[in-house]
C-alpha positions in Angstrom: 0.0 0.0 0.0 1.2 3.5 -0.7 -0.1 6.9 0.4 0.3 10.0 -1.6 0.1 13.6 -0.3 0.2 16.6 -2.7 1.3 20.1 -1.8 2.5 23.3 -3.6 -0.8 24.5 -5.0 -2.0 28.0 -4.6 -3.1 31.2 -6.3 -0.8 32.5 -9.0 -1.0 35.1 -11.8 -1.0 34.1 -15.4 2.6 33.7 -16.6 3.8 32.6 -13.2 5.1 29.2 -12.1 4.4 26.6 -9.5 6.1 23.4 -8.4 3.8 20.8 -7.1 5.1 18.0 -4.8 3.8 14.6 -4.0 5.3 12.8 -1.1 4.7 9.1 -0.9 4.8 6.7 2.1 4.5 3.0 2.3 6.2 1.2 -0.6 9.2 2.8 -2.3 8.4 5.3 -5.0 10.9 3.6 -7.4 8.5 0.7 -7.9 5.7 2.8 -9.4 4.9 4.6 -12.6 3.8 8.1 -11.5 1.3 10.5 -13.0 -0.2 13.9 -12.5 -3.9 14.5 -13.4 -6.1 17.5 -12.9 -9.8 18.3 -12.7 -10.9 21.7 -13.8 -14.1 23.2 -12.3 -17.1 21.5 -13.8 -15.0 19.1 -16.0 -13.7 15.6 -15.8 -10.3 14.6 -14.6 -7.7 14.8 -17.3 -4.1 13.6 -17.8 -1.3 16.1 -17.3 2.0 14.2 -17.2 3.5 10.8 -16.3 6.8 9.2 -15.6 7.9 5.6 -16.1 9.4 3.8 -13.0 12.4 2.3 -14.7 13.4 4.4 -17.7 12.3 7.8 -16.5 10.6 8.3 -19.9 7.9 10.9 -19.6 4.7 11.9 -21.3 2.7 15.1 -21.3 -0.7 16.3 -22.4 -0.6 18.6 -25.4 -2.0 21.4 -23.3 1.0 21.5 -21.0 3.8 20.3 -23.3 6.7 22.7 -23.2 5.4 24.2 -19.9 5.5 21.3 -17.6 8.2 19.0 -16.3 7.6 15.9 -14.2 10.4 14.5 -12.1 11.1 12.2 -9.2 13.5 12.0 -6.3 13.4 8.4 -5.2 15.6 9.2 -2.1 12.9 11.6 -0.9 10.0 9.5 -2.1 8.7 12.6 -3.9 7.4 13.3 -7.4 7.3 16.8 -8.7 5.4 18.7 -11.3 7.0 22.0 -12.4 4.5 24.2 -14.2 5.7 27.4 -16.0 3.9 30.1 -17.9 0.7 29.2 -16.2 -2.6 30.1 -17.9 -6.1 30.5 -16.4 -7.0 27.2 -18.2 -4.6 25.5 -15.9 -6.9 26.2 -12.9 -7.8 22.8 -11.5 -7.5 20.4 -8.6 -4.2 18.6 -9.3 -3.8 14.9 -8.2 -0.7 12.7 -8.2 -1.2 9.0 -8.8 0.9 5.8 -8.7 0.6 2.7 -10.8 2.4 -0.7 -10.7 0.6 -1.9 -13.8 2.3 -2.3 -17.1 5.8 -1.6 -18.3 5.6 2.1 -18.8 3.6 5.2 -17.9 0.0 5.7 -19.0 -2.3 8.7 -19.7 -5.3 6.6 -18.6 -6.4 7.3 -15.0 -7.9 3.8 -14.8 -4.5 2.1 -14.5 -3.5 4.2 -11.5 -4.4 2.4 -8.3 -3.2 4.9 -5.8 -4.3 8.6 -5.6 -3.7 11.6 -3.4 -6.3 14.0 -2.2 -5.3 16.8 -4.5 -3.9 20.3 -4.3 -5.7 23.3 -5.8 -4.1 25.5 -8.4 -5.8 28.7 -9.3 -4.4 31.0 -12.1 -5.7 34.5 -12.3 -5.7 36.5 -15.5 
């Protein structure tokens, strides 16, 4: 079992940056593929970024490509999401997730079997 706790959200002006963190406890972070998802107000949860457990290959949603970077620090059991040049459309509740299914990362939320509670990101125009 693994527990995930996000932090780092907040209110930021358009064009600003945030670094979201997700600390895990329980099993070691290195055994999981990791993902960040978000749920904008009134919309369904959507994929943001993900990172493979073994190769550190990463994938990004088109909406954040070039503005987001996912990374991990296995020694700290922490996964990060650096978001730059934030836009009002980035406003959402951001979740981190962990999966031990398959050989690489996935953009599909259904394969992630561990989720955090979320951290709110609000971008003002």
